[in-house]
mmCIF file of the N, C-alpha and C atoms, coordinates in Angstrom:
data_MODEL
# 
_entry.id   MODEL 
# 
loop_
_atom_site.group_PDB 
_atom_site.id 
_atom_site.type_symbol 
_atom_site.label_atom_id 
_atom_site.label_alt_id 
_atom_site.label_comp_id 
_atom_site.label_asym_id 
_atom_site.label_entity_id 
_atom_site.label_seq_id 
_atom_site.pdbx_PDB_ins_code 
_atom_site.Cartn_x 
_atom_site.Cartn_y 
_atom_site.Cartn_z 
_atom_site.occupancy 
_atom_site.B_iso_or_equiv 
_atom_site.pdbx_formal_charge 
_atom_site.auth_seq_id 
_atom_site.auth_comp_id 
_atom_site.auth_asym_id 
_atom_site.auth_atom_id 
_atom_site.pdbx_PDB_model_num 
ATOM 1   N N  . MET A 1 1  ? 9.975  -15.258 -8.319  1.00 0.00 ? 1  MET A N  1 
ATOM 2   C CA . MET A 1 1  ? 8.686  -15.208 -7.666  1.00 0.00 ? 1  MET A CA 1 
ATOM 3   C C  . MET A 1 1  ? 8.779  -14.439 -6.344  1.00 0.00 ? 1  MET A C  1 
ATOM 4   N N  . SER A 1 2  ? 9.893  -14.579 -5.614  1.00 0.00 ? 2  SER A N  1 
ATOM 5   C CA . SER A 1 2  ? 10.006 -13.884 -4.333  1.00 0.00 ? 2  SER A CA 1 
ATOM 6   C C  . SER A 1 2  ? 10.027 -12.366 -4.530  1.00 0.00 ? 2  SER A C  1 
ATOM 7   N N  . ASP A 1 3  ? 10.668 -11.886 -5.603  1.00 0.00 ? 3  ASP A N  1 
ATOM 8   C CA . ASP A 1 3  ? 10.653 -10.452 -5.886  1.00 0.00 ? 3  ASP A CA 1 
ATOM 9   C C  . ASP A 1 3  ? 9.241  -9.972  -6.191  1.00 0.00 ? 3  ASP A C  1 
ATOM 10  N N  . TRP A 1 4  ? 8.443  -10.817 -6.786  1.00 0.00 ? 4  TRP A N  1 
ATOM 11  C CA . TRP A 1 4  ? 7.059  -10.473 -7.081  1.00 0.00 ? 4  TRP A CA 1 
ATOM 12  C C  . TRP A 1 4  ? 6.285  -10.352 -5.775  1.00 0.00 ? 4  TRP A C  1 
ATOM 13  N N  . LYS A 1 5  ? 6.488  -11.289 -4.867  1.00 0.00 ? 5  LYS A N  1 
ATOM 14  C CA . LYS A 1 5  ? 5.781  -11.267 -3.585  1.00 0.00 ? 5  LYS A CA 1 
ATOM 15  C C  . LYS A 1 5  ? 6.128  -10.023 -2.774  1.00 0.00 ? 5  LYS A C  1 
ATOM 16  N N  . THR A 1 6  ? 7.371  -9.584  -2.847  1.00 0.00 ? 6  THR A N  1 
ATOM 17  C CA . THR A 1 6  ? 7.797  -8.420  -2.068  1.00 0.00 ? 6  THR A CA 1 
ATOM 18  C C  . THR A 1 6  ? 7.480  -7.101  -2.771  1.00 0.00 ? 6  THR A C  1 
ATOM 19  N N  . GLY A 1 7  ? 7.003  -7.180  -4.012  1.00 0.00 ? 7  GLY A N  1 
ATOM 20  C CA . GLY A 1 7  ? 6.671  -5.980  -4.760  1.00 0.00 ? 7  GLY A CA 1 
ATOM 21  C C  . GLY A 1 7  ? 7.853  -5.351  -5.475  1.00 0.00 ? 7  GLY A C  1 
ATOM 22  N N  . LYS A 1 8  ? 9.007  -6.009  -5.429  1.00 0.00 ? 8  LYS A N  1 
ATOM 23  C CA . LYS A 1 8  ? 10.208 -5.485  -6.081  1.00 0.00 ? 8  LYS A CA 1 
ATOM 24  C C  . LYS A 1 8  ? 10.131 -5.624  -7.599  1.00 0.00 ? 8  LYS A C  1 
ATOM 25  N N  . HIS A 1 9  ? 9.399  -6.618  -8.075  1.00 0.00 ? 9  HIS A N  1 
ATOM 26  C CA . HIS A 1 9  ? 9.299  -6.903  -9.503  1.00 0.00 ? 9  HIS A CA 1 
ATOM 27  C C  . HIS A 1 9  ? 7.879  -7.376  -9.807  1.00 0.00 ? 9  HIS A C  1 
ATOM 28  N N  . THR A 1 10 ? 7.382  -7.002  -10.970 1.00 0.00 ? 10 THR A N  1 
ATOM 29  C CA . THR A 1 10 ? 6.075  -7.479  -11.420 1.00 0.00 ? 10 THR A CA 1 
ATOM 30  C C  . THR A 1 10 ? 6.279  -8.296  -12.677 1.00 0.00 ? 10 THR A C  1 
ATOM 31  N N  . PRO A 1 11 ? 5.772  -9.516  -12.721 1.00 0.00 ? 11 PRO A N  1 
ATOM 32  C CA . PRO A 1 11 ? 5.940  -10.341 -13.919 1.00 0.00 ? 11 PRO A CA 1 
ATOM 33  C C  . PRO A 1 11 ? 5.244  -9.729  -15.132 1.00 0.00 ? 11 PRO A C  1 
ATOM 34  N N  . ASP A 1 12 ? 5.777  -10.017 -16.282 1.00 0.00 ? 12 ASP A N  1 
ATOM 35  C CA . ASP A 1 12 ? 5.190  -9.593  -17.538 1.00 0.00 ? 12 ASP A CA 1 
ATOM 36  C C  . ASP A 1 12 ? 3.802  -10.225 -17.660 1.00 0.00 ? 12 ASP A C  1 
ATOM 37  N N  . PRO A 1 13 ? 2.836  -9.497  -18.239 1.00 0.00 ? 13 PRO A N  1 
ATOM 38  C CA . PRO A 1 13 ? 1.486  -10.048 -18.394 1.00 0.00 ? 13 PRO A CA 1 
ATOM 39  C C  . PRO A 1 13 ? 1.444  -11.396 -19.114 1.00 0.00 ? 13 PRO A C  1 
ATOM 40  N N  . VAL A 1 14 ? 2.337  -11.599 -20.047 1.00 0.00 ? 14 VAL A N  1 
ATOM 41  C CA . VAL A 1 14 ? 2.366  -12.879 -20.765 1.00 0.00 ? 14 VAL A CA 1 
ATOM 42  C C  . VAL A 1 14 ? 2.705  -14.008 -19.792 1.00 0.00 ? 14 VAL A C  1 
ATOM 43  N N  . ASN A 1 15 ? 3.635  -13.753 -18.880 1.00 0.00 ? 15 ASN A N  1 
ATOM 44  C CA . ASN A 1 15 ? 3.986  -14.771 -17.890 1.00 0.00 ? 15 ASN A CA 1 
ATOM 45  C C  . ASN A 1 15 ? 2.858  -15.012 -16.900 1.00 0.00 ? 15 ASN A C  1 
ATOM 46  N N  . ILE A 1 16 ? 2.125  -13.960 -16.556 1.00 0.00 ? 16 ILE A N  1 
ATOM 47  C CA . ILE A 1 16 ? 0.954  -14.122 -15.687 1.00 0.00 ? 16 ILE A CA 1 
ATOM 48  C C  . ILE A 1 16 ? -0.041 -15.067 -16.354 1.00 0.00 ? 16 ILE A C  1 
ATOM 49  N N  . LYS A 1 17 ? -0.278 -14.833 -17.633 1.00 0.00 ? 17 LYS A N  1 
ATOM 50  C CA . LYS A 1 17 ? -1.215 -15.681 -18.387 1.00 0.00 ? 17 LYS A CA 1 
ATOM 51  C C  . LYS A 1 17 ? -0.731 -17.126 -18.402 1.00 0.00 ? 17 LYS A C  1 
ATOM 52  N N  . LYS A 1 18 ? 0.573  -17.326 -18.599 1.00 0.00 ? 18 LYS A N  1 
ATOM 53  C CA . LYS A 1 18 ? 1.124  -18.686 -18.610 1.00 0.00 ? 18 LYS A CA 1 
ATOM 54  C C  . LYS A 1 18 ? 0.939  -19.359 -17.256 1.00 0.00 ? 18 LYS A C  1 
ATOM 55  N N  . LEU A 1 19 ? 1.210  -18.618 -16.183 1.00 0.00 ? 19 LEU A N  1 
ATOM 56  C CA . LEU A 1 19 ? 1.021  -19.180 -14.840 1.00 0.00 ? 19 LEU A CA 1 
ATOM 57  C C  . LEU A 1 19 ? -0.440 -19.549 -14.599 1.00 0.00 ? 19 LEU A C  1 
ATOM 58  N N  . ALA A 1 20 ? -1.323 -18.653 -14.991 1.00 0.00 ? 20 ALA A N  1 
ATOM 59  C CA . ALA A 1 20 ? -2.760 -18.916 -14.811 1.00 0.00 ? 20 ALA A CA 1 
ATOM 60  C C  . ALA A 1 20 ? -3.176 -20.159 -15.582 1.00 0.00 ? 20 ALA A C  1 
ATOM 61  N N  . ASN A 1 21 ? -2.692 -20.288 -16.806 1.00 0.00 ? 21 ASN A N  1 
ATOM 62  C CA . ASN A 1 21 ? -3.025 -21.471 -17.609 1.00 0.00 ? 21 ASN A CA 1 
ATOM 63  C C  . ASN A 1 21 ? -2.450 -22.735 -16.986 1.00 0.00 ? 21 ASN A C  1 
ATOM 64  N N  . PHE A 1 22 ? -1.213 -22.666 -16.514 1.00 0.00 ? 22 PHE A N  1 
ATOM 65  C CA . PHE A 1 22 ? -0.565 -23.824 -15.922 1.00 0.00 ? 22 PHE A CA 1 
ATOM 66  C C  . PHE A 1 22 ? -1.320 -24.312 -14.691 1.00 0.00 ? 22 PHE A C  1 
ATOM 67  N N  . PHE A 1 23 ? -1.720 -23.368 -13.839 1.00 0.00 ? 23 PHE A N  1 
ATOM 68  C CA . PHE A 1 23 ? -2.415 -23.735 -12.604 1.00 0.00 ? 23 PHE A CA 1 
ATOM 69  C C  . PHE A 1 23 ? -3.930 -23.826 -12.775 1.00 0.00 ? 23 PHE A C  1 
ATOM 70  N N  . ASN A 1 24 ? -4.390 -23.579 -14.008 1.00 0.00 ? 24 ASN A N  1 
ATOM 71  C CA . ASN A 1 24 ? -5.812 -23.651 -14.315 1.00 0.00 ? 24 ASN A CA 1 
ATOM 72  C C  . ASN A 1 24 ? -6.642 -22.732 -13.404 1.00 0.00 ? 24 ASN A C  1 
ATOM 73  N N  . VAL A 1 25 ? -6.170 -21.473 -13.296 1.00 0.00 ? 25 VAL A N  1 
ATOM 74  C CA . VAL A 1 25 ? -6.878 -20.467 -12.507 1.00 0.00 ? 25 VAL A CA 1 
ATOM 75  C C  . VAL A 1 25 ? -7.011 -19.209 -13.359 1.00 0.00 ? 25 VAL A C  1 
ATOM 76  N N  . PRO A 1 26 ? -7.960 -18.342 -13.031 1.00 0.00 ? 26 PRO A N  1 
ATOM 77  C CA . PRO A 1 26 ? -8.053 -17.078 -13.772 1.00 0.00 ? 26 PRO A CA 1 
ATOM 78  C C  . PRO A 1 26 ? -6.883 -16.173 -13.381 1.00 0.00 ? 26 PRO A C  1 
ATOM 79  N N  . ILE A 1 27 ? -6.520 -15.248 -14.248 1.00 0.00 ? 27 ILE A N  1 
ATOM 80  C CA . ILE A 1 27 ? -5.406 -14.364 -13.926 1.00 0.00 ? 27 ILE A CA 1 
ATOM 81  C C  . ILE A 1 27 ? -5.716 -13.506 -12.702 1.00 0.00 ? 27 ILE A C  1 
ATOM 82  N N  . SER A 1 28 ? -6.972 -13.269 -12.432 1.00 0.00 ? 28 SER A N  1 
ATOM 83  C CA . SER A 1 28 ? -7.344 -12.486 -11.251 1.00 0.00 ? 28 SER A CA 1 
ATOM 84  C C  . SER A 1 28 ? -6.920 -13.172 -9.957  1.00 0.00 ? 28 SER A C  1 
ATOM 85  N N  . TYR A 1 29 ? -6.647 -14.472 -10.023 1.00 0.00 ? 29 TYR A N  1 
ATOM 86  C CA . TYR A 1 29 ? -6.171 -15.213 -8.856  1.00 0.00 ? 29 TYR A CA 1 
ATOM 87  C C  . TYR A 1 29 ? -4.875 -14.614 -8.320  1.00 0.00 ? 29 TYR A C  1 
ATOM 88  N N  . PHE A 1 30 ? -4.056 -14.062 -9.192  1.00 0.00 ? 30 PHE A N  1 
ATOM 89  C CA . PHE A 1 30 ? -2.760 -13.531 -8.808  1.00 0.00 ? 30 PHE A CA 1 
ATOM 90  C C  . PHE A 1 30 ? -2.816 -12.074 -8.338  1.00 0.00 ? 30 PHE A C  1 
ATOM 91  N N  . TYR A 1 31 ? -3.962 -11.432 -8.457  1.00 0.00 ? 31 TYR A N  1 
ATOM 92  C CA . TYR A 1 31 ? -4.096 -10.023 -8.112  1.00 0.00 ? 31 TYR A CA 1 
ATOM 93  C C  . TYR A 1 31 ? -5.333 -9.800  -7.261  1.00 0.00 ? 31 TYR A C  1 
ATOM 94  N N  . ASP A 1 32 ? -5.265 -8.782  -6.423  1.00 0.00 ? 32 ASP A N  1 
ATOM 95  C CA . ASP A 1 32 ? -6.438 -8.437  -5.621  1.00 0.00 ? 32 ASP A CA 1 
ATOM 96  C C  . ASP A 1 32 ? -6.959 -7.044  -5.965  1.00 0.00 ? 32 ASP A C  1 
ATOM 97  N N  . ASP A 1 33 ? -6.645 -6.597  -7.169  1.00 0.00 ? 33 ASP A N  1 
ATOM 98  C CA . ASP A 1 33 ? -7.049 -5.242  -7.560  1.00 0.00 ? 33 ASP A CA 1 
ATOM 99  C C  . ASP A 1 33 ? -8.089 -5.205  -8.677  1.00 0.00 ? 33 ASP A C  1 
ATOM 100 N N  . GLY A 1 34 ? -8.716 -6.325  -8.955  1.00 0.00 ? 34 GLY A N  1 
ATOM 101 C CA . GLY A 1 34 ? -9.804 -6.353  -9.924  1.00 0.00 ? 34 GLY A CA 1 
ATOM 102 C C  . GLY A 1 34 ? -9.431 -6.653  -11.351 1.00 0.00 ? 34 GLY A C  1 
ATOM 103 N N  . ARG A 1 35 ? -8.148 -6.826  -11.646 1.00 0.00 ? 35 ARG A N  1 
ATOM 104 C CA . ARG A 1 35 ? -7.760 -7.152  -13.015 1.00 0.00 ? 35 ARG A CA 1 
ATOM 105 C C  . ARG A 1 35 ? -8.188 -8.585  -13.316 1.00 0.00 ? 35 ARG A C  1 
ATOM 106 N N  . THR A 1 36 ? -8.882 -8.738  -14.434 1.00 0.00 ? 36 THR A N  1 
ATOM 107 C CA . THR A 1 36 ? -9.390 -10.066 -14.768 1.00 0.00 ? 36 THR A CA 1 
ATOM 108 C C  . THR A 1 36 ? -9.012 -10.518 -16.168 1.00 0.00 ? 36 THR A C  1 
ATOM 109 N N  . ASN A 1 37 ? -8.596 -9.615  -17.021 1.00 0.00 ? 37 ASN A N  1 
ATOM 110 C CA . ASN A 1 37 ? -8.244 -9.954  -18.404 1.00 0.00 ? 37 ASN A CA 1 
ATOM 111 C C  . ASN A 1 37 ? -6.804 -9.577  -18.675 1.00 0.00 ? 37 ASN A C  1 
ATOM 112 N N  . ILE A 1 38 ? -6.198 -10.266 -19.607 1.00 0.00 ? 38 ILE A N  1 
ATOM 113 C CA . ILE A 1 38 ? -4.819 -9.967  -19.981 1.00 0.00 ? 38 ILE A CA 1 
ATOM 114 C C  . ILE A 1 38 ? -4.701 -8.526  -20.480 1.00 0.00 ? 38 ILE A C  1 
ATOM 115 N N  . SER A 1 39 ? -5.764 -7.989  -21.052 1.00 0.00 ? 39 SER A N  1 
ATOM 116 C CA . SER A 1 39 ? -5.731 -6.612  -21.554 1.00 0.00 ? 39 SER A CA 1 
ATOM 117 C C  . SER A 1 39 ? -5.729 -5.582  -20.426 1.00 0.00 ? 39 SER A C  1 
ATOM 118 N N  . ASP A 1 40 ? -5.985 -6.031  -19.179 1.00 0.00 ? 40 ASP A N  1 
ATOM 119 C CA . ASP A 1 40 ? -5.949 -5.125  -18.038 1.00 0.00 ? 40 ASP A CA 1 
ATOM 120 C C  . ASP A 1 40 ? -4.532 -4.817  -17.581 1.00 0.00 ? 40 ASP A C  1 
ATOM 121 N N  . PHE A 1 41 ? -3.555 -5.488  -18.152 1.00 0.00 ? 41 PHE A N  1 
ATOM 122 C CA . PHE A 1 41 ? -2.173 -5.352  -17.730 1.00 0.00 ? 41 PHE A CA 1 
ATOM 123 C C  . PHE A 1 41 ? -1.380 -4.543  -18.729 1.00 0.00 ? 41 PHE A C  1 
ATOM 124 N N  . LYS A 1 42 ? -0.449 -3.781  -18.222 1.00 0.00 ? 42 LYS A N  1 
ATOM 125 C CA . LYS A 1 42 ? 0.485  -3.077  -19.095 1.00 0.00 ? 42 LYS A CA 1 
ATOM 126 C C  . LYS A 1 42 ? 1.660  -4.000  -19.361 1.00 0.00 ? 42 LYS A C  1 
ATOM 127 N N  . SER A 1 43 ? 2.208  -3.880  -20.538 1.00 0.00 ? 43 SER A N  1 
ATOM 128 C CA . SER A 1 43 ? 3.403  -4.656  -20.844 1.00 0.00 ? 43 SER A CA 1 
ATOM 129 C C  . SER A 1 43 ? 4.595  -4.036  -20.116 1.00 0.00 ? 43 SER A C  1 
ATOM 130 N N  . ALA A 1 44 ? 5.660  -4.781  -20.030 1.00 0.00 ? 44 ALA A N  1 
ATOM 131 C CA . ALA A 1 44 ? 6.879  -4.264  -19.411 1.00 0.00 ? 44 ALA A CA 1 
ATOM 132 C C  . ALA A 1 44 ? 7.369  -3.027  -20.156 1.00 0.00 ? 44 ALA A C  1 
ATOM 133 N N  . ALA A 1 45 ? 7.250  -3.038  -21.476 1.00 0.00 ? 45 ALA A N  1 
ATOM 134 C CA . ALA A 1 45 ? 7.677  -1.885  -22.276 1.00 0.00 ? 45 ALA A CA 1 
ATOM 135 C C  . ALA A 1 45 ? 6.831  -0.659  -21.954 1.00 0.00 ? 45 ALA A C  1 
ATOM 136 N N  . ASP A 1 46 ? 5.526  -0.848  -21.800 1.00 0.00 ? 46 ASP A N  1 
ATOM 137 C CA . ASP A 1 46 ? 4.656  0.275   -21.450 1.00 0.00 ? 46 ASP A CA 1 
ATOM 138 C C  . ASP A 1 46 ? 4.992  0.825   -20.068 1.00 0.00 ? 46 ASP A C  1 
ATOM 139 N N  . MET A 1 47 ? 5.280  -0.067  -19.135 1.00 0.00 ? 47 MET A N  1 
ATOM 140 C CA . MET A 1 47 ? 5.646  0.389   -17.794 1.00 0.00 ? 47 MET A CA 1 
ATOM 141 C C  . MET A 1 47 ? 6.962  1.158   -17.830 1.00 0.00 ? 47 MET A C  1 
ATOM 142 N N  . GLU A 1 48 ? 7.889  0.701   -18.670 1.00 0.00 ? 48 GLU A N  1 
ATOM 143 C CA . GLU A 1 48 ? 9.164  1.392   -18.806 1.00 0.00 ? 48 GLU A CA 1 
ATOM 144 C C  . GLU A 1 48 ? 8.945  2.787   -19.390 1.00 0.00 ? 48 GLU A C  1 
ATOM 145 N N  . LEU A 1 49 ? 8.078  2.890   -20.386 1.00 0.00 ? 49 LEU A N  1 
ATOM 146 C CA . LEU A 1 49 ? 7.769  4.198   -20.963 1.00 0.00 ? 49 LEU A CA 1 
ATOM 147 C C  . LEU A 1 49 ? 7.137  5.116   -19.929 1.00 0.00 ? 49 LEU A C  1 
ATOM 148 N N  . ASP A 1 50 ? 6.260  4.577   -19.097 1.00 0.00 ? 50 ASP A N  1 
ATOM 149 C CA . ASP A 1 50 ? 5.658  5.375   -18.029 1.00 0.00 ? 50 ASP A CA 1 
ATOM 150 C C  . ASP A 1 50 ? 6.738  5.922   -17.097 1.00 0.00 ? 50 ASP A C  1 
ATOM 151 N N  . ASP A 1 51 ? 7.734  5.084   -16.791 1.00 0.00 ? 51 ASP A N  1 
ATOM 152 C CA . ASP A 1 51 ? 8.842  5.526   -15.944 1.00 0.00 ? 51 ASP A CA 1 
ATOM 153 C C  . ASP A 1 51 ? 9.616  6.662   -16.606 1.00 0.00 ? 51 ASP A C  1 
ATOM 154 N N  . TYR A 1 52 ? 9.874  6.521   -17.911 1.00 0.00 ? 52 TYR A N  1 
ATOM 155 C CA . TYR A 1 52 ? 10.587 7.570   -18.642 1.00 0.00 ? 52 TYR A CA 1 
ATOM 156 C C  . TYR A 1 52 ? 9.806  8.884   -18.599 1.00 0.00 ? 52 TYR A C  1 
ATOM 157 N N  . ILE A 1 53 ? 8.527  8.796   -18.807 1.00 0.00 ? 53 ILE A N  1 
ATOM 158 C CA . ILE A 1 53 ? 7.688  9.998   -18.800 1.00 0.00 ? 53 ILE A CA 1 
ATOM 159 C C  . ILE A 1 53 ? 7.736  10.672  -17.437 1.00 0.00 ? 53 ILE A C  1 
ATOM 160 N N  . GLU A 1 54 ? 7.656  9.885   -16.378 1.00 0.00 ? 54 GLU A N  1 
ATOM 161 C CA . GLU A 1 54 ? 7.720  10.453  -15.026 1.00 0.00 ? 54 GLU A CA 1 
ATOM 162 C C  . GLU A 1 54 ? 9.062  11.136  -14.785 1.00 0.00 ? 54 GLU A C  1 
ATOM 163 N N  . MET A 1 55 ? 10.137 10.538  -15.272 1.00 0.00 ? 55 MET A N  1 
ATOM 164 C CA . MET A 1 55 ? 11.458 11.155  -15.128 1.00 0.00 ? 55 MET A CA 1 
ATOM 165 C C  . MET A 1 55 ? 11.525 12.470  -15.915 1.00 0.00 ? 55 MET A C  1 
ATOM 166 N N  . LEU A 1 56 ? 10.977 12.465  -17.134 1.00 0.00 ? 56 LEU A N  1 
ATOM 167 C CA . LEU A 1 56 ? 10.983 13.666  -17.957 1.00 0.00 ? 56 LEU A CA 1 
ATOM 168 C C  . LEU A 1 56 ? 10.198 14.802  -17.306 1.00 0.00 ? 56 LEU A C  1 
ATOM 169 N N  . LYS A 1 57 ? 9.086  14.468  -16.660 1.00 0.00 ? 57 LYS A N  1 
ATOM 170 C CA . LYS A 1 57 ? 8.259  15.480  -16.009 1.00 0.00 ? 57 LYS A CA 1 
ATOM 171 C C  . LYS A 1 57 ? 9.030  16.222  -14.920 1.00 0.00 ? 57 LYS A C  1 
ATOM 172 N N  . LYS A 1 58 ? 10.012 15.568  -14.335 1.00 0.00 ? 58 LYS A N  1 
ATOM 173 C CA . LYS A 1 58 ? 10.776 16.166  -13.239 1.00 0.00 ? 58 LYS A CA 1 
ATOM 174 C C  . LYS A 1 58 ? 11.896 17.082  -13.726 1.00 0.00 ? 58 LYS A C  1 
ATOM 175 N N  . LEU A 1 59 ? 12.191 17.008  -15.022 1.00 0.00 ? 59 LEU A N  1 
ATOM 176 C CA . LEU A 1 59 ? 13.273 17.827  -15.572 1.00 0.00 ? 59 LEU A CA 1 
ATOM 177 C C  . LEU A 1 59 ? 12.787 19.228  -15.915 1.00 0.00 ? 59 LEU A C  1 
ATOM 178 N N  . PRO A 1 60 ? 13.700 20.191  -15.893 1.00 0.00 ? 60 PRO A N  1 
ATOM 179 C CA . PRO A 1 60 ? 13.320 21.530  -16.346 1.00 0.00 ? 60 PRO A CA 1 
ATOM 180 C C  . PRO A 1 60 ? 13.019 21.513  -17.846 1.00 0.00 ? 60 PRO A C  1 
ATOM 181 N N  . PRO A 1 61 ? 12.188 22.435  -18.308 1.00 0.00 ? 61 PRO A N  1 
ATOM 182 C CA . PRO A 1 61 ? 11.762 22.442  -19.714 1.00 0.00 ? 61 PRO A CA 1 
ATOM 183 C C  . PRO A 1 61 ? 12.911 22.405  -20.726 1.00 0.00 ? 61 PRO A C  1 
ATOM 184 N N  . GLU A 1 62 ? 14.009 23.109  -20.447 1.00 0.00 ? 62 GLU A N  1 
ATOM 185 C CA . GLU A 1 62 ? 15.105 23.138  -21.424 1.00 0.00 ? 62 GLU A CA 1 
ATOM 186 C C  . GLU A 1 62 ? 15.760 21.762  -21.560 1.00 0.00 ? 62 GLU A C  1 
ATOM 187 N N  . ARG A 1 63 ? 15.840 20.995  -20.475 1.00 0.00 ? 63 ARG A N  1 
ATOM 188 C CA . ARG A 1 63 ? 16.398 19.642  -20.546 1.00 0.00 ? 63 ARG A CA 1 
ATOM 189 C C  . ARG A 1 63 ? 15.442 18.712  -21.292 1.00 0.00 ? 63 ARG A C  1 
ATOM 190 N N  . ARG A 1 64 ? 14.152 18.860  -21.053 1.00 0.00 ? 64 ARG A N  1 
ATOM 191 C CA . ARG A 1 64 ? 13.167 18.039  -21.790 1.00 0.00 ? 64 ARG A CA 1 
ATOM 192 C C  . ARG A 1 64 ? 13.271 18.317  -23.276 1.00 0.00 ? 64 ARG A C  1 
ATOM 193 N N  . LYS A 1 65 ? 13.410 19.593  -23.635 1.00 0.00 ? 65 LYS A N  1 
ATOM 194 C CA . LYS A 1 65 ? 13.529 19.948  -25.057 1.00 0.00 ? 65 LYS A CA 1 
ATOM 195 C C  . LYS A 1 65 ? 14.774 19.314  -25.660 1.00 0.00 ? 65 LYS A C  1 
ATOM 196 N N  . SER A 1 66 ? 15.870 19.348  -24.937 1.00 0.00 ? 66 SER A N  1 
ATOM 197 C CA . SER A 1 66 ? 17.121 18.758  -25.422 1.00 0.00 ? 66 SER A CA 1 
ATOM 198 C C  . SER A 1 66 ? 16.953 17.252  -25.648 1.00 0.00 ? 66 SER A C  1 
ATOM 199 N N  . ILE A 1 67 ? 16.318 16.587  -24.725 1.00 0.00 ? 67 ILE A N  1 
ATOM 200 C CA . ILE A 1 67 ? 16.096 15.140  -24.857 1.00 0.00 ? 67 ILE A CA 1 
ATOM 201 C C  . ILE A 1 67 ? 15.161 14.858  -26.030 1.00 0.00 ? 67 ILE A C  1 
ATOM 202 N N  . TYR A 1 68 ? 14.119 15.664  -26.178 1.00 0.00 ? 68 TYR A N  1 
ATOM 203 C CA . TYR A 1 68 ? 13.196 15.502  -27.296 1.00 0.00 ? 68 TYR A CA 1 
ATOM 204 C C  . TYR A 1 68 ? 13.945 15.644  -28.630 1.00 0.00 ? 68 TYR A C  1 
ATOM 205 N N  . GLU A 1 69 ? 14.823 16.626  -28.709 1.00 0.00 ? 69 GLU A N  1 
ATOM 206 C CA . GLU A 1 69 ? 15.595 16.829  -29.943 1.00 0.00 ? 69 GLU A CA 1 
ATOM 207 C C  . GLU A 1 69 ? 16.508 15.634  -30.218 1.00 0.00 ? 69 GLU A C  1 
ATOM 208 N N  . GLN A 1 70 ? 17.088 15.068  -29.185 1.00 0.00 ? 70 GLN A N  1 
ATOM 209 C CA . GLN A 1 70 ? 17.926 13.883  -29.360 1.00 0.00 ? 70 GLN A CA 1 
ATOM 210 C C  . GLN A 1 70 ? 17.111 12.698  -29.875 1.00 0.00 ? 70 GLN A C  1 
ATOM 211 N N  . ILE A 1 71 ? 15.916 12.533  -29.339 1.00 0.00 ? 71 ILE A N  1 
ATOM 212 C CA . ILE A 1 71 ? 15.037 11.442  -29.787 1.00 0.00 ? 71 ILE A CA 1 
ATOM 213 C C  . ILE A 1 71 ? 14.645 11.662  -31.245 1.00 0.00 ? 71 ILE A C  1 
ATOM 214 N N  . GLU A 1 72 ? 14.282 12.894  -31.577 1.00 0.00 ? 72 GLU A N  1 
ATOM 215 C CA . GLU A 1 72 ? 13.945 13.207  -32.975 1.00 0.00 ? 72 GLU A CA 1 
ATOM 216 C C  . GLU A 1 72 ? 15.101 12.872  -33.896 1.00 0.00 ? 72 GLU A C  1 
ATOM 217 N N  . PHE A 1 73 ? 16.317 13.249  -33.503 1.00 0.00 ? 73 PHE A N  1 
ATOM 218 C CA . PHE A 1 73 ? 17.503 12.981  -34.311 1.00 0.00 ? 73 PHE A CA 1 
ATOM 219 C C  . PHE A 1 73 ? 17.678 11.480  -34.511 1.00 0.00 ? 73 PHE A C  1 
ATOM 220 N N  . GLN A 1 74 ? 17.568 10.701  -33.439 1.00 0.00 ? 74 GLN A N  1 
ATOM 221 C CA . GLN A 1 74 ? 17.728 9.254   -33.537 1.00 0.00 ? 74 GLN A CA 1 
ATOM 222 C C  . GLN A 1 74 ? 16.645 8.630   -34.411 1.00 0.00 ? 74 GLN A C  1 
ATOM 223 N N  . ASN A 1 75 ? 15.420 9.107   -34.300 1.00 0.00 ? 75 ASN A N  1 
ATOM 224 C CA . ASN A 1 75 ? 14.337 8.586   -35.134 1.00 0.00 ? 75 ASN A CA 1 
ATOM 225 C C  . ASN A 1 75 ? 14.578 8.881   -36.616 1.00 0.00 ? 75 ASN A C  1 
ATOM 226 N N  . THR A 1 76 ? 15.046 10.083  -36.905 1.00 0.00 ? 76 THR A N  1 
ATOM 227 C CA . THR A 1 76 ? 15.346 10.457  -38.289 1.00 0.00 ? 76 THR A CA 1 
ATOM 228 C C  . THR A 1 76 ? 16.499 9.602   -38.817 1.00 0.00 ? 76 THR A C  1 
ATOM 229 N N  . LYS A 1 77 ? 17.529 9.453   -38.012 1.00 0.00 ? 77 LYS A N  1 
ATOM 230 C CA . LYS A 1 77 ? 18.683 8.643   -38.389 1.00 0.00 ? 77 LYS A CA 1 
ATOM 231 C C  . LYS A 1 77 ? 18.250 7.195   -38.669 1.00 0.00 ? 77 LYS A C  1 
ATOM 232 N N  . GLU A 1 78 ? 17.400 6.637   -37.820 1.00 0.00 ? 78 GLU A N  1 
ATOM 233 C CA . GLU A 1 78 ? 16.909 5.269   -37.996 1.00 0.00 ? 78 GLU A CA 1 
ATOM 234 C C  . GLU A 1 78 ? 16.070 5.153   -39.263 1.00 0.00 ? 78 GLU A C  1 
ATOM 235 N N  . ALA A 1 79 ? 15.192 6.115   -39.484 1.00 0.00 ? 79 ALA A N  1 
ATOM 236 C CA . ALA A 1 79 ? 14.336 6.099   -40.686 1.00 0.00 ? 79 ALA A CA 1 
ATOM 237 C C  . ALA A 1 79 ? 15.192 6.164   -41.948 1.00 0.00 ? 79 ALA A C  1 
ATOM 238 N N  . ASN A 1 80 ? 16.229 7.000   -41.931 1.00 0.00 ? 80 ASN A N  1 
ATOM 239 C CA . ASN A 1 80 ? 17.094 7.145   -43.105 1.00 0.00 ? 80 ASN A CA 1 
ATOM 240 C C  . ASN A 1 80 ? 17.907 5.873   -43.358 1.00 0.00 ? 80 ASN A C  1 
ATOM 241 N N  . SER A 1 81 ? 18.260 5.168   -42.315 1.00 0.00 ? 81 SER A N  1 
ATOM 242 C CA . SER A 1 81 ? 19.053 3.946   -42.501 1.00 0.00 ? 81 SER A CA 1 
ATOM 243 C C  . SER A 1 81 ? 18.226 2.812   -43.102 1.00 0.00 ? 81 SER A C  1 
ATOM 244 N N  . ARG A 1 82 ? 16.908 2.908   -42.964 1.00 0.00 ? 82 ARG A N  1 
ATOM 245 C CA . ARG A 1 82 ? 16.024 1.884   -43.538 1.00 0.00 ? 82 ARG A CA 1 
ATOM 246 C C  . ARG A 1 82 ? 15.747 2.134   -45.018 1.00 0.00 ? 82 ARG A C  1 
ATOM 247 N N  . SER A 1 83 ? 15.994 3.366   -45.464 1.00 0.00 ? 83 SER A N  1 
ATOM 248 C CA . SER A 1 83 ? 15.690 3.707   -46.872 1.00 0.00 ? 83 SER A CA 1 
ATOM 249 C C  . SER A 1 83 ? 16.743 3.224   -47.812 1.00 0.00 ? 83 SER A C  1 
# 
């Protein structure tokens, strides 16, 4: 909770919902930015993807292409292992 107060960490939306239910308050109680529904929150996975995208944007095009090719390879490899 202290990391949340200092802005170092943001709880997962599911945990926000649990806290709100436990204390019998709306989820907006925990935020001052207008979020009122659980759908207003990004999941931790979505936030992580946003971070990846921001990192990719900073790379030169040839490095982004290389990373994209690696992801494609891993996706193909994973798909083939399921068959």
